PDB file of the backbone (N, CA, C, O) and the ligand in Angstrom, with CONECT records:
HET     ZN  A 101       1
ATOM      1  N   MET A   1     149.591 101.457 109.729  1.00  0.00           N
ATOM      2  CA  MET A   1     148.793 102.670 109.881  1.00  0.00           C
ATOM      3  C   MET A   1     148.662 102.987 111.367  1.00  0.00           C
ATOM      4  O   MET A   1     148.254 102.157 112.179  1.00  0.00           O
ATOM      5  N   LEU A   2     149.023 104.214 111.679  1.00  0.00           N
ATOM      6  CA  LEU A   2     148.958 104.621 113.081  1.00  0.00           C
ATOM      7  C   LEU A   2     147.594 105.257 113.347  1.00  0.00           C
ATOM      8  O   LEU A   2     147.187 106.194 112.660  1.00  0.00           O
ATOM      9  N   VAL A   3     146.910 104.745 114.333  1.00  0.00           N
ATOM     10  CA  VAL A   3     145.568 105.253 114.665  1.00  0.00           C
ATOM     11  C   VAL A   3     145.571 105.654 116.117  1.00  0.00           C
ATOM     12  O   VAL A   3     146.013 104.898 116.983  1.00  0.00           O
ATOM     13  N   MET A   4     145.076 106.849 116.382  1.00  0.00           N
ATOM     14  CA  MET A   4     144.911 107.255 117.783  1.00  0.00           C
ATOM     15  C   MET A   4     143.590 106.689 118.273  1.00  0.00           C
ATOM     16  O   MET A   4     142.522 107.069 117.794  1.00  0.00           O
ATOM     17  N   VAL A   5     143.671 105.792 119.216  1.00  0.00           N
ATOM     18  CA  VAL A   5     142.466 105.111 119.680  1.00  0.00           C
ATOM     19  C   VAL A   5     141.894 105.845 120.879  1.00  0.00           C
ATOM     20  O   VAL A   5     142.536 106.709 121.477  1.00  0.00           O
ATOM     21  N   ARG A   6     140.668 105.472 121.208  1.00  0.00           N
ATOM     22  CA  ARG A   6     140.017 106.069 122.378  1.00  0.00           C
ATOM     23  C   ARG A   6     140.828 105.742 123.624  1.00  0.00           C
ATOM     24  O   ARG A   6     141.435 104.675 123.720  1.00  0.00           O
ATOM     25  N   PRO A   7     140.833 106.670 124.577  1.00  0.00           N
ATOM     26  CA  PRO A   7     141.661 106.450 125.774  1.00  0.00           C
ATOM     27  C   PRO A   7     141.362 105.142 126.484  1.00  0.00           C
ATOM     28  O   PRO A   7     142.262 104.531 127.060  1.00  0.00           O
ATOM     29  N   MET A   8     140.098 104.699 126.450  1.00  0.00           N
ATOM     30  CA  MET A   8     139.745 103.466 127.162  1.00  0.00           C
ATOM     31  C   MET A   8     140.440 102.252 126.553  1.00  0.00           C
ATOM     32  O   MET A   8     140.579 101.228 127.222  1.00  0.00           O
ATOM     33  N   TYR A   9     140.877 102.347 125.303  1.00  0.00           N
ATOM     34  CA  TYR A   9     141.552 101.214 124.669  1.00  0.00           C
ATOM     35  C   TYR A   9     143.061 101.276 124.844  1.00  0.00           C
ATOM     36  O   TYR A   9     143.768 100.345 124.458  1.00  0.00           O
ATOM     37  N   ARG A  10     143.568 102.372 125.428  1.00  0.00           N
ATOM     38  CA  ARG A  10     145.016 102.501 125.599  1.00  0.00           C
ATOM     39  C   ARG A  10     145.448 101.847 126.905  1.00  0.00           C
ATOM     40  O   ARG A  10     145.998 102.504 127.789  1.00  0.00           O
ATOM     41  N   THR A  11     145.200 100.579 127.013  1.00  0.00           N
ATOM     42  CA  THR A  11     145.571  99.858 128.207  1.00  0.00           C
ATOM     43  C   THR A  11     146.031  98.467 127.815  1.00  0.00           C
ATOM     44  O   THR A  11     145.609  97.932 126.790  1.00  0.00           O
ATOM     45  N   ARG A  12     146.881  97.891 128.618  1.00  0.00           N
ATOM     46  CA  ARG A  12     147.410  96.575 128.279  1.00  0.00           C
ATOM     47  C   ARG A  12     146.422  95.469 128.615  1.00  0.00           C
ATOM     48  O   ARG A  12     146.656  94.304 128.293  1.00  0.00           O
ATOM     49  N   PHE A  13     145.299  95.835 129.274  1.00  0.00           N
ATOM     50  CA  PHE A  13     144.289  94.819 129.560  1.00  0.00           C
ATOM     51  C   PHE A  13     143.524  94.460 128.286  1.00  0.00           C
ATOM     52  O   PHE A  13     142.868  93.421 128.216  1.00  0.00           O
ATOM     53  N   ILE A  14     143.616  95.321 127.296  1.00  0.00           N
ATOM     54  CA  ILE A  14     142.877  95.105 126.065  1.00  0.00           C
ATOM     55  C   ILE A  14     143.862  94.760 124.955  1.00  0.00           C
ATOM     56  O   ILE A  14     144.903  95.399 124.801  1.00  0.00           O
ATOM     57  N   ARG A  15     143.512  93.743 124.193  1.00  0.00           N
ATOM     58  CA  ARG A  15     144.369  93.164 123.178  1.00  0.00           C
ATOM     59  C   ARG A  15     143.894  93.651 121.815  1.00  0.00           C
ATOM     60  O   ARG A  15     142.693  93.744 121.565  1.00  0.00           O
ATOM     61  N   LYS A  16     144.845  93.961 120.934  1.00  0.00           N
ATOM     62  CA  LYS A  16     144.484  94.330 119.573  1.00  0.00           C
ATOM     63  C   LYS A  16     144.443  93.079 118.712  1.00  0.00           C
ATOM     64  O   LYS A  16     145.368  92.266 118.738  1.00  0.00           O
ATOM     65  N   VAL A  17     143.362  92.927 117.946  1.00  0.00           N
ATOM     66  CA  VAL A  17     143.246  91.789 117.040  1.00  0.00           C
ATOM     67  C   VAL A  17     143.000  92.349 115.651  1.00  0.00           C
ATOM     68  O   VAL A  17     142.080  93.143 115.455  1.00  0.00           O
ATOM     69  N   PHE A  18     143.810  91.945 114.689  1.00  0.00           N
ATOM     70  CA  PHE A  18     143.642  92.411 113.318  1.00  0.00           C
ATOM     71  C   PHE A  18     142.712  91.461 112.580  1.00  0.00           C
ATOM     72  O   PHE A  18     142.978  90.263 112.495  1.00  0.00           O
ATOM     73  N   ARG A  19     141.622  91.999 112.048  1.00  0.00           N
ATOM     74  CA  ARG A  19     140.628  91.186 111.354  1.00  0.00           C
ATOM     75  C   ARG A  19     140.488  91.680 109.925  1.00  0.00           C
ATOM     76  O   ARG A  19     140.457  92.884 109.671  1.00  0.00           O
ATOM     77  N   ARG A  20     140.403  90.739 108.998  1.00  0.00           N
ATOM     78  CA  ARG A  20     140.197  91.081 107.592  1.00  0.00           C
ATOM     79  C   ARG A  20     138.701  91.108 107.319  1.00  0.00           C
ATOM     80  O   ARG A  20     137.998  90.125 107.555  1.00  0.00           O
ATOM     81  N   THR A  21     138.222  92.243 106.821  1.00  0.00           N
ATOM     82  CA  THR A  21     136.794  92.360 106.527  1.00  0.00           C
ATOM     83  C   THR A  21     136.499  91.733 105.157  1.00  0.00           C
ATOM     84  O   THR A  21     137.420  91.488 104.378  1.00  0.00           O
ATOM     85  N   PRO A  22     135.227  91.476 104.862  1.00  0.00           N
ATOM     86  CA  PRO A  22     134.877  90.947 103.537  1.00  0.00           C
ATOM     87  C   PRO A  22     135.300  91.880 102.404  1.00  0.00           C
ATOM     88  O   PRO A  22     135.585  91.422 101.298  1.00  0.00           O
ATOM     89  N   GLY A  23     135.342  93.168 102.670  1.00  0.00           N
ATOM     90  CA  GLY A  23     135.755  94.113 101.647  1.00  0.00           C
ATOM     91  C   GLY A  23     137.255  94.177 101.453  1.00  0.00           C
ATOM     92  O   GLY A  23     137.729  94.911 100.585  1.00  0.00           O
ATOM     93  N   GLY A  24     138.008  93.438 102.229  1.00  0.00           N
ATOM     94  CA  GLY A  24     139.450  93.384 102.046  1.00  0.00           C
ATOM     95  C   GLY A  24     140.234  94.309 102.945  1.00  0.00           C
ATOM     96  O   GLY A  24     141.464  94.270 102.951  1.00  0.00           O
ATOM     97  N   ARG A  25     139.540  95.150 103.712  1.00  0.00           N
ATOM     98  CA  ARG A  25     140.247  96.041 104.639  1.00  0.00           C
ATOM     99  C   ARG A  25     140.704  95.253 105.847  1.00  0.00           C
ATOM    100  O   ARG A  25     140.129  94.217 106.180  1.00  0.00           O
ATOM    101  N   THR A  26     141.729  95.742 106.494  1.00  0.00           N
ATOM    102  CA  THR A  26     142.123  95.170 107.778  1.00  0.00           C
ATOM    103  C   THR A  26     141.703  96.150 108.855  1.00  0.00           C
ATOM    104  O   THR A  26     142.089  97.318 108.825  1.00  0.00           O
ATOM    105  N   VAL A  27     140.922  95.681 109.793  1.00  0.00           N
ATOM    106  CA  VAL A  27     140.463  96.542 110.880  1.00  0.00           C
ATOM    107  C   VAL A  27     140.994  95.991 112.199  1.00  0.00           C
ATOM    108  O   VAL A  27     141.335  94.814 112.315  1.00  0.00           O
ATOM    109  N   ILE A  28     141.051  96.869 113.174  1.00  0.00           N
ATOM    110  CA  ILE A  28     141.526  96.456 114.490  1.00  0.00           C
ATOM    111  C   ILE A  28     140.325  96.241 115.393  1.00  0.00           C
ATOM    112  O   ILE A  28     139.488  97.129 115.552  1.00  0.00           O
ATOM    113  N   HIS A  29     140.248  95.069 115.977  1.00  0.00           N
ATOM    114  CA  HIS A  29     139.244  94.815 116.998  1.00  0.00           C
ATOM    115  C   HIS A  29     139.946  94.797 118.345  1.00  0.00           C
ATOM    116  O   HIS A  29     141.087  94.347 118.460  1.00  0.00           O
ATOM    117  N   PHE A  30     139.256  95.288 119.354  1.00  0.00           N
ATOM    118  CA  PHE A  30     139.827  95.300 120.698  1.00  0.00           C
ATOM    119  C   PHE A  30     139.136  94.236 121.526  1.00  0.00           C
ATOM    120  O   PHE A  30     137.911  94.226 121.642  1.00  0.00           O
ATOM    121  N   GLU A  31     139.922  93.342 122.100  1.00  0.00           N
ATOM    122  CA  GLU A  31     139.356  92.265 122.916  1.00  0.00           C
ATOM    123  C   GLU A  31     139.991  92.292 124.289  1.00  0.00           C
ATOM    124  O   GLU A  31     141.169  92.614 124.446  1.00  0.00           O
ATOM    125  N   ARG A  32     139.186  91.946 125.278  1.00  0.00           N
ATOM    126  CA  ARG A  32     139.736  91.839 126.627  1.00  0.00           C
ATOM    127  C   ARG A  32     140.591  90.589 126.710  1.00  0.00           C
ATOM    128  O   ARG A  32     140.249  89.553 126.141  1.00  0.00           O
ATOM    129  N   ARG A  33     141.696  90.690 127.416  1.00  0.00           N
ATOM    130  CA  ARG A  33     142.522  89.500 127.618  1.00  0.00           C
ATOM    131  C   ARG A  33     141.823  88.544 128.560  1.00  0.00           C
ATOM    132  O   ARG A  33     141.061  88.949 129.438  1.00  0.00           O
ATOM    133  N   LYS A  34     142.099  87.262 128.360  1.00  0.00           N
ATOM    134  CA  LYS A  34     141.535  86.254 129.249  1.00  0.00           C
ATOM    135  C   LYS A  34     142.199  86.352 130.605  1.00  0.00           C
ATOM    136  O   LYS A  34     143.416  86.512 130.700  1.00  0.00           O
ATOM    137  N   LYS A  35     141.394  86.256 131.660  1.00  0.00           N
ATOM    138  CA  LYS A  35     141.961  86.287 133.005  1.00  0.00           C
ATOM    139  C   LYS A  35     142.529  84.917 133.329  1.00  0.00           C
ATOM    140  O   LYS A  35     141.972  83.891 132.939  1.00  0.00           O
ATOM    141  N   SER A  36     143.631  84.916 134.039  1.00  0.00           N
ATOM    142  CA  SER A  36     144.189  83.639 134.461  1.00  0.00           C
ATOM    143  C   SER A  36     143.507  83.212 135.755  1.00  0.00           C
ATOM    144  O   SER A  36     143.155  84.061 136.574  1.00  0.00           O
ATOM    145  N   PRO A  37     143.317  81.910 135.951  1.00  0.00           N
ATOM    146  CA  PRO A  37     142.645  81.459 137.163  1.00  0.00           C
ATOM    147  C   PRO A  37     143.503  81.707 138.394  1.00  0.00           C
ATOM    148  O   PRO A  37     144.725  81.824 138.296  1.00  0.00           O
ATOM    149  N   MET A  38     142.855  81.787 139.557  1.00  0.00           N
ATOM    150  CA  MET A  38     143.577  81.976 140.806  1.00  0.00           C
ATOM    151  C   MET A  38     144.339  80.703 141.142  1.00  0.00           C
ATOM    152  O   MET A  38     143.865  79.594 140.894  1.00  0.00           O
ATOM    153  N   ARG A  39     145.530  80.882 141.712  1.00  0.00           N
ATOM    154  CA  ARG A  39     146.375  79.725 141.995  1.00  0.00           C
ATOM    155  C   ARG A  39     146.727  79.667 143.476  1.00  0.00           C
ATOM    156  O   ARG A  39     146.697  80.671 144.187  1.00  0.00           O
ATOM    157  N   CYS A  40     147.059  78.465 143.914  1.00  0.00           N
ATOM    158  CA  CYS A  40     147.451  78.236 145.299  1.00  0.00           C
ATOM    159  C   CYS A  40     148.725  79.028 145.601  1.00  0.00           C
ATOM    160  O   CYS A  40     149.649  79.061 144.788  1.00  0.00           O
ATOM    161  N   GLY A  41     148.768  79.659 146.766  1.00  0.00           N
ATOM    162  CA  GLY A  41     149.924  80.465 147.129  1.00  0.00           C
ATOM    163  C   GLY A  41     151.136  79.645 147.515  1.00  0.00           C
ATOM    164  O   GLY A  41     152.232  80.187 147.662  1.00  0.00           O
ATOM    165  N   ARG A  42     150.954  78.349 147.680  1.00  0.00           N
ATOM    166  CA  ARG A  42     152.074  77.522 148.140  1.00  0.00           C
ATOM    167  C   ARG A  42     152.595  76.632 147.016  1.00  0.00           C
ATOM    168  O   ARG A  42     153.805  76.571 146.798  1.00  0.00           O
ATOM    169  N   CYS A  43     151.707  75.940 146.294  1.00  0.00           N
ATOM    170  CA  CYS A  43     152.157  74.996 145.261  1.00  0.00           C
ATOM    171  C   CYS A  43     151.826  75.476 143.849  1.00  0.00           C
ATOM    172  O   CYS A  43     152.350  74.923 142.882  1.00  0.00           O
ATOM    173  N   GLY A  44     150.974  76.487 143.706  1.00  0.00           N
ATOM    174  CA  GLY A  44     150.680  77.002 142.373  1.00  0.00           C
ATOM    175  C   GLY A  44     149.575  76.265 141.653  1.00  0.00           C
ATOM    176  O   GLY A  44     149.343  76.525 140.472  1.00  0.00           O
ATOM    177  N   ALA A  45     148.873  75.341 142.328  1.00  0.00           N
ATOM    178  CA  ALA A  45     147.773  74.627 141.685  1.00  0.00           C
ATOM    179  C   ALA A  45     146.606  75.576 141.446  1.00  0.00           C
ATOM    180  O   ALA A  45     146.406  76.531 142.197  1.00  0.00           O
ATOM    181  N   ILE A  46     145.843  75.305 140.397  1.00  0.00           N
ATOM    182  CA  ILE A  46     144.672  76.126 140.100  1.00  0.00           C
ATOM    183  C   ILE A  46     143.618  75.882 141.166  1.00  0.00           C
ATOM    184  O   ILE A  46     143.285  74.736 141.468  1.00  0.00           O
ATOM    185  N   LEU A  47     143.091  76.966 141.740  1.00  0.00           N
ATOM    186  CA  LEU A  47     142.098  76.844 142.804  1.00  0.00           C
ATOM    187  C   LEU A  47     140.713  76.677 142.194  1.00  0.00           C
ATOM    188  O   LEU A  47     140.319  77.439 141.311  1.00  0.00           O
ATOM    189  N   SER A  48     139.985  75.688 142.665  1.00  0.00           N
ATOM    190  CA  SER A  48     138.604  75.538 142.230  1.00  0.00           C
ATOM    191  C   SER A  48     137.710  76.273 143.223  1.00  0.00           C
ATOM    192  O   SER A  48     138.097  76.511 144.367  1.00  0.00           O
ATOM    193  N   GLY A  49     136.516  76.627 142.774  1.00  0.00           N
ATOM    194  CA  GLY A  49     135.595  77.344 143.640  1.00  0.00           C
ATOM    195  C   GLY A  49     135.822  78.841 143.644  1.00  0.00           C
ATOM    196  O   GLY A  49     135.169  79.562 144.399  1.00  0.00           O
ATOM    197  N   VAL A  50     136.757  79.335 142.796  1.00  0.00           N
ATOM    198  CA  VAL A  50     137.021  80.766 142.688  1.00  0.00           C
ATOM    199  C   VAL A  50     136.732  81.168 141.251  1.00  0.00           C
ATOM    200  O   VAL A  50     137.344  80.616 140.337  1.00  0.00           O
ATOM    201  N   PRO A  51     135.820  82.112 141.015  1.00  0.00           N
ATOM    202  CA  PRO A  51     135.502  82.479 139.639  1.00  0.00           C
ATOM    203  C   PRO A  51     136.701  83.081 138.918  1.00  0.00           C
ATOM    204  O   PRO A  51     137.492  83.823 139.502  1.00  0.00           O
ATOM    205  N   VAL A  52     136.819  82.740 137.622  1.00  0.00           N
ATOM    206  CA  VAL A  52     137.953  83.224 136.827  1.00  0.00           C
ATOM    207  C   VAL A  52     137.680  84.645 136.335  1.00  0.00           C
ATOM    208  O   VAL A  52     138.579  85.485 136.285  1.00  0.00           O
ATOM    209  N   ASP A  53     136.419  84.895 135.973  1.00  0.00           N
ATOM    210  CA  ASP A  53     136.060  86.189 135.400  1.00  0.00           C
ATOM    211  C   ASP A  53     136.137  87.279 136.467  1.00  0.00           C
ATOM    212  O   ASP A  53     135.579  87.149 137.556  1.00  0.00           O
ATOM    213  N   GLU A  54     136.846  88.360 136.123  1.00  0.00           N
ATOM    214  CA  GLU A  54     137.029  89.471 137.062  1.00  0.00           C
ATOM    215  C   GLU A  54     135.686  90.083 137.462  1.00  0.00           C
ATOM    216  O   GLU A  54     135.496  90.475 138.613  1.00  0.00           O
ATOM    217  N   ARG A  55     134.763  90.161 136.512  1.00  0.00           N
ATOM    218  CA  ARG A  55     133.468  90.784 136.809  1.00  0.00           C
ATOM    219  C   ARG A  55     132.670  89.915 137.772  1.00  0.00           C
ATOM    220  O   ARG A  55     131.938  90.424 138.621  1.00  0.00           O
ATOM    221  N   ASP A  56     132.818  88.578 137.632  1.00  0.00           N
ATOM    222  CA  ASP A  56     132.160  87.686 138.584  1.00  0.00           C
ATOM    223  C   ASP A  56     132.739  87.883 139.975  1.00  0.00           C
ATOM    224  O   ASP A  56     132.019  87.838 140.972  1.00  0.00           O
ATOM    225  N   ARG A  57     134.057  88.104 140.033  1.00  0.00           N
ATOM    226  CA  ARG A  57     134.688  88.294 141.342  1.00  0.00           C
ATOM    227  C   ARG A  57     134.134  89.539 142.021  1.00  0.00           C
ATOM    228  O   ARG A  57     134.033  89.584 143.247  1.00  0.00           O
ATOM    229  N   LYS A  58     133.779  90.541 141.242  1.00  0.00           N
ATOM    230  CA  LYS A  58     133.256  91.773 141.840  1.00  0.00           C
ATOM    231  C   LYS A  58     131.772  91.646 142.151  1.00  0.00           C
ATOM    232  O   LYS A  58     131.301  92.158 143.167  1.00  0.00           O
ATOM    233  N   ARG A  59     131.028  90.960 141.272  1.00  0.00           N
ATOM    234  CA  ARG A  59     129.577  90.977 141.339  1.00  0.00           C
ATOM    235  C   ARG A  59     129.013  89.988 142.353  1.00  0.00           C
ATOM    236  O   ARG A  59     128.005  90.260 143.005  1.00  0.00           O
ATOM    237  N   LEU A  60     129.669  88.844 142.478  1.00  0.00           N
ATOM    238  CA  LEU A  60     129.110  87.778 143.309  1.00  0.00           C
ATOM    239  C   LEU A  60     129.205  88.125 144.786  1.00  0.00           C
ATOM    240  O   LEU A  60     130.062  88.911 145.191  1.00  0.00           O
ATOM    241  N   PRO A  61     128.320  87.533 145.596  1.00  0.00           N
ATOM    242  CA  PRO A  61     128.454  87.726 147.033  1.00  0.00           C
ATOM    243  C   PRO A  61     129.734  87.083 147.549  1.00  0.00           C
ATOM    244  O   PRO A  61     130.288  86.182 146.919  1.00  0.00           O
ATOM    245  N   ARG A  62     130.186  87.545 148.677  1.00  0.00           N
ATOM    246  CA  ARG A  62     131.475  87.139 149.211  1.00  0.00           C
ATOM    247  C   ARG A  62     131.567  85.623 149.412  1.00  0.00           C
ATOM    248  O   ARG A  62     132.628  85.027 149.234  1.00  0.00           O
ATOM    249  N   THR A  63     130.431  85.008 149.788  1.00  0.00           N
ATOM    250  CA  THR A  63     130.464  83.566 150.041  1.00  0.00           C
ATOM    251  C   THR A  63     130.566  82.761 148.757  1.00  0.00           C
ATOM    252  O   THR A  63     130.879  81.571 148.809  1.00  0.00           O
ATOM    253  N   SER A  64     130.312  83.373 147.603  1.00  0.00           N
ATOM    254  CA  SER A  64     130.413  82.654 146.332  1.00  0.00           C
ATOM    255  C   SER A  64     131.773  82.857 145.679  1.00  0.00           C
ATOM    256  O   SER A  64     132.051  82.276 144.630  1.00  0.00           O
ATOM    257  N   LYS A  65     132.616  83.675 146.288  1.00  0.00           N
ATOM    258  CA  LYS A  65     133.876  84.013 145.641  1.00  0.00           C
ATOM    259  C   LYS A  65     134.985  83.044 145.966  1.00  0.00           C
ATOM    260  O   LYS A  65     135.933  82.920 145.191  1.00  0.00           O
ATOM    261  N   ARG A  66     134.902  82.357 147.079  1.00  0.00           N
ATOM    262  CA  ARG A  66     135.957  81.406 147.436  1.00  0.00           C
ATOM    263  C   ARG A  66     135.368  80.395 148.407  1.00  0.00           C
ATOM    264  O   ARG A  66     134.323  80.655 149.004  1.00  0.00           O
ATOM    265  N   PRO A  67     136.027  79.232 148.581  1.00  0.00           N
ATOM    266  CA  PRO A  67     135.526  78.222 149.503  1.00  0.00           C
ATOM    267  C   PRO A  67     135.476  78.753 150.924  1.00  0.00           C
ATOM    268  O   PRO A  67     136.339  79.523 151.347  1.00  0.00           O
ATOM    269  N   GLN A  68     134.452  78.330 151.654  1.00  0.00           N
ATOM    270  CA  GLN A  68     134.254  78.830 153.011  1.00  0.00           C
ATOM    271  C   GLN A  68     135.017  77.981 154.011  1.00  0.00           C
ATOM    272  O   GLN A  68     134.424  77.207 154.763  1.00  0.00           O
ATOM    273  N   ARG A  69     136.309  78.126 154.015  1.00  0.00           N
ATOM    274  CA  ARG A  69     137.148  77.476 155.023  1.00  0.00           C
ATOM    275  C   ARG A  69     138.354  78.375 155.214  1.00  0.00           C
ATOM    276  O   ARG A  69     138.559  79.317 154.448  1.00  0.00           O
ATOM    277  N   MET A  70     139.154  78.087 156.234  1.00  0.00           N
ATOM    278  CA  MET A  70     140.333  78.925 156.455  1.00  0.00           C
ATOM    279  C   MET A  70     141.255  78.814 155.238  1.00  0.00           C
ATOM    280  O   MET A  70     141.422  77.729 154.682  1.00  0.00           O
ATOM    281  N   PHE A  71     141.851  79.934 154.826  1.00  0.00           N
ATOM    282  CA  PHE A  71     142.703  80.039 153.645  1.00  0.00           C
ATOM    283  C   PHE A  71     141.969  79.657 152.364  1.00  0.00           C
ATOM    284  O   PHE A  71     142.602  79.311 151.367  1.00  0.00           O
ATOM    285  N   GLY A  72     140.625  79.719 152.385  1.00  0.00           N
ATOM    286  CA  GLY A  72     139.856  79.467 151.171  1.00  0.00           C
ATOM    287  C   GLY A  72     140.157  80.536 150.137  1.00  0.00           C
ATOM    288  O   GLY A  72     140.092  81.724 150.450  1.00  0.00           O
ATOM    289  N   GLY A  73     140.486  80.143 148.907  1.00  0.00           N
ATOM    290  CA  GLY A  73     140.854  81.091 147.865  1.00  0.00           C
ATOM    291  C   GLY A  73     142.303  81.502 147.930  1.00  0.00           C
ATOM    292  O   GLY A  73     142.743  82.326 147.128  1.00  0.00           O
ATOM    293  N   VAL A  74     143.068  80.948 148.874  1.00  0.00           N
ATOM    294  CA  VAL A  74     144.493  81.269 148.997  1.00  0.00           C
ATOM    295  C   VAL A  74     145.331  80.002 148.846  1.00  0.00           C
ATOM    296  O   VAL A  74     146.300  79.969 148.088  1.00  0.00           O
ATOM    297  N   LEU A  75     144.935  78.947 149.590  1.00  0.00           N
ATOM    298  CA  LEU A  75     145.662  77.685 149.532  1.00  0.00           C
ATOM    299  C   LEU A  75     144.741  76.609 148.965  1.00  0.00           C
ATOM    300  O   LEU A  75     143.524  76.659 149.148  1.00  0.00           O
ATOM    301  N   CYS A  76     145.337  75.630 148.272  1.00  0.00           N
ATOM    302  CA  CYS A  76     144.556  74.490 147.801  1.00  0.00           C
ATOM    303  C   CYS A  76     144.318  73.555 148.986  1.00  0.00           C
ATOM    304  O   CYS A  76     145.049  73.626 149.974  1.00  0.00           O
ATOM    305  N   PRO A  77     143.318  72.683 148.908  1.00  0.00           N
ATOM    306  CA  PRO A  77     142.984  71.841 150.064  1.00  0.00           C
ATOM    307  C   PRO A  77     144.149  70.962 150.511  1.00  0.00           C
ATOM    308  O   PRO A  77     144.318  70.722 151.706  1.00  0.00           O
ATOM    309  N   ARG A  78     144.956  70.480 149.562  1.00  0.00           N
ATOM    310  CA  ARG A  78     146.076  69.617 149.945  1.00  0.00           C
ATOM    311  C   ARG A  78     147.112  70.394 150.755  1.00  0.00           C
ATOM    312  O   ARG A  78     147.607  69.908 151.772  1.00  0.00           O
ATOM    313  N   CYS A  79     147.437  71.605 150.297  1.00  0.00           N
ATOM    314  CA  CYS A  79     148.416  72.429 151.023  1.00  0.00           C
ATOM    315  C   CYS A  79     147.860  72.827 152.383  1.00  0.00           C
ATOM    316  O   CYS A  79     148.595  72.862 153.370  1.00  0.00           O
ATOM    317  N   LEU A  80     146.566  73.127 152.441  1.00  0.00           N
ATOM    318  CA  LEU A  80     145.966  73.514 153.710  1.00  0.00           C
ATOM    319  C   LEU A  80     146.081  72.375 154.723  1.00  0.00           C
ATOM    320  O   LEU A  80     146.397  72.605 155.891  1.00  0.00           O
ATOM    321  N   ALA A  81     145.822  71.140 154.266  1.00  0.00           N
ATOM    322  CA  ALA A  81     145.947  69.992 155.161  1.00  0.00           C
ATOM    323  C   ALA A  81     147.379  69.879 155.677  1.00  0.00           C
ATOM    324  O   ALA A  81     147.603  69.633 156.862  1.00  0.00           O
ATOM    325  N   GLU A  82     148.340  70.062 154.783  1.00  0.00           N
ATOM    326  CA  GLU A  82     149.745  69.967 155.198  1.00  0.00           C
ATOM    327  C   GLU A  82     150.085  71.065 156.200  1.00  0.00           C
ATOM    328  O   GLU A  82     150.772  70.815 157.190  1.00  0.00           O
ATOM    329  N   VAL A  83     149.611  72.271 155.945  1.00  0.00           N
ATOM    330  CA  VAL A  83     149.902  73.398 156.839  1.00  0.00           C
ATOM    331  C   VAL A  83     149.316  73.149 158.217  1.00  0.00           C
ATOM    332  O   VAL A  83     149.972  73.376 159.233  1.00  0.00           O
ATOM    333  N   ILE A  84     148.059  72.673 158.243  1.00  0.00           N
ATOM    334  CA  ILE A  84     147.414  72.420 159.533  1.00  0.00           C
ATOM    335  C   ILE A  84     148.163  71.332 160.284  1.00  0.00           C
ATOM    336  O   ILE A  84     148.397  71.446 161.487  1.00  0.00           O
ATOM    337  N   LYS A  85     148.545  70.264 159.562  1.00  0.00           N
ATOM    338  CA  LYS A  85     149.270  69.175 160.215  1.00  0.00           C
ATOM    339  C   LYS A  85     150.592  69.671 160.785  1.00  0.00           C
ATOM    340  O   LYS A  85     150.969  69.306 161.899  1.00  0.00           O
ATOM    341  N   SER A  86     151.294  70.499 160.024  1.00  0.00           N
ATOM    342  CA  SER A  86     152.588  70.994 160.511  1.00  0.00           C
ATOM    343  C   SER A  86     152.393  71.909 161.722  1.00  0.00           C
ATOM    344  O   SER A  86     153.209  71.908 162.644  1.00  0.00           O
ATOM    345  N   MET A  87     151.290  72.703 161.715  1.00  0.00           N
ATOM    346  CA  MET A  87     151.025  73.572 162.864  1.00  0.00           C
ATOM    347  C   MET A  87     150.740  72.743 164.106  1.00  0.00           C
ATOM    348  O   MET A  87     151.240  73.044 165.189  1.00  0.00           O
ATOM    349  N   VAL A  88     149.931  71.694 163.946  1.00  0.00           N
ATOM    350  CA  VAL A  88     149.577  70.836 165.083  1.00  0.00           C
ATOM    351  C   VAL A  88     150.828  70.154 165.616  1.00  0.00           C
ATOM    352  O   VAL A  88     151.048  70.078 166.825  1.00  0.00           O
ATOM    353  N   ARG A  89     151.645  69.657 164.687  1.00  0.00           N
ATOM    354  CA  ARG A  89     152.884  68.989 165.095  1.00  0.00           C
ATOM    355  C   ARG A  89     153.775  69.957 165.888  1.00  0.00           C
ATOM    356  O   ARG A  89     154.389  69.576 166.884  1.00  0.00           O
ATOM    357  N   GLY A  90     153.836  71.220 165.425  1.00  0.00           N
ATOM    358  CA  GLY A  90     154.664  72.214 166.107  1.00  0.00           C
ATOM    359  C   GLY A  90     154.185  72.485 167.522  1.00  0.00           C
ATOM    360  O   GLY A  90     154.987  72.664 168.438  1.00  0.00           O
ATOM    361  N   LYS A  91     152.841  72.512 167.693  1.00  0.00           N
ATOM    362  CA  LYS A  91     152.290  72.787 169.019  1.00  0.00           C
ATOM    363  C   LYS A  91     152.569  71.647 169.994  1.00  0.00           C
ATOM    364  O   LYS A  91     152.898  71.867 171.160  1.00  0.00           O
ATOM    365  N   LEU A  92     152.426  70.409 169.477  1.00  0.00           N
ATOM    366  CA  LEU A  92     152.606  69.253 170.332  1.00  0.00           C
ATOM    367  C   LEU A  92     154.086  68.937 170.575  1.00  0.00           C
ATOM    368  O   LEU A  92     154.431  68.174 171.478  1.00  0.00           O
ATOM    369  N   GLY A  93     154.944  69.533 169.760  1.00  0.00           N
ATOM    370  CA  GLY A  93     156.377  69.289 169.895  1.00  0.00           C
ATOM    371  C   GLY A  93     156.795  67.914 169.442  1.00  0.00           C
ATOM    372  O   GLY A  93     157.781  67.361 169.930  1.00  0.00           O
ATOM    373  N   VAL A  94     156.021  67.341 168.477  1.00  0.00           N
ATOM    374  CA  VAL A  94     156.367  65.995 167.989  1.00  0.00           C
ATOM    375  C   VAL A  94     157.377  66.127 166.862  1.00  0.00           C
ATOM    376  O   VAL A  94     157.811  65.122 166.301  1.00  0.00           O
TER     377      VAL A  94
HETATM  378 ZN    ZN A 101     148.670  74.084 147.052  1.00  0.00          ZN2+
END
């Protein structure tokens, strides 16, 4: 059955779920897709300290959105340590 849905539901961010009602009808429910967690830009590890929910990312203060260090919310701590070490090594010419 083809149904013209409200414009707000005509987006790929919203998932169609077919549910069987007690009366035997099949109805379409619209659900938001789950957001994927933020990942490290270098190794792809899941970043902790960064909210997964998009609304939390918008609503929270800036200091609650990612760790308060350089490349916080971009690189994982292990990659950051490696990057810093490589930068220091480059400066010293070792
Ligand atoms: Zn990493």
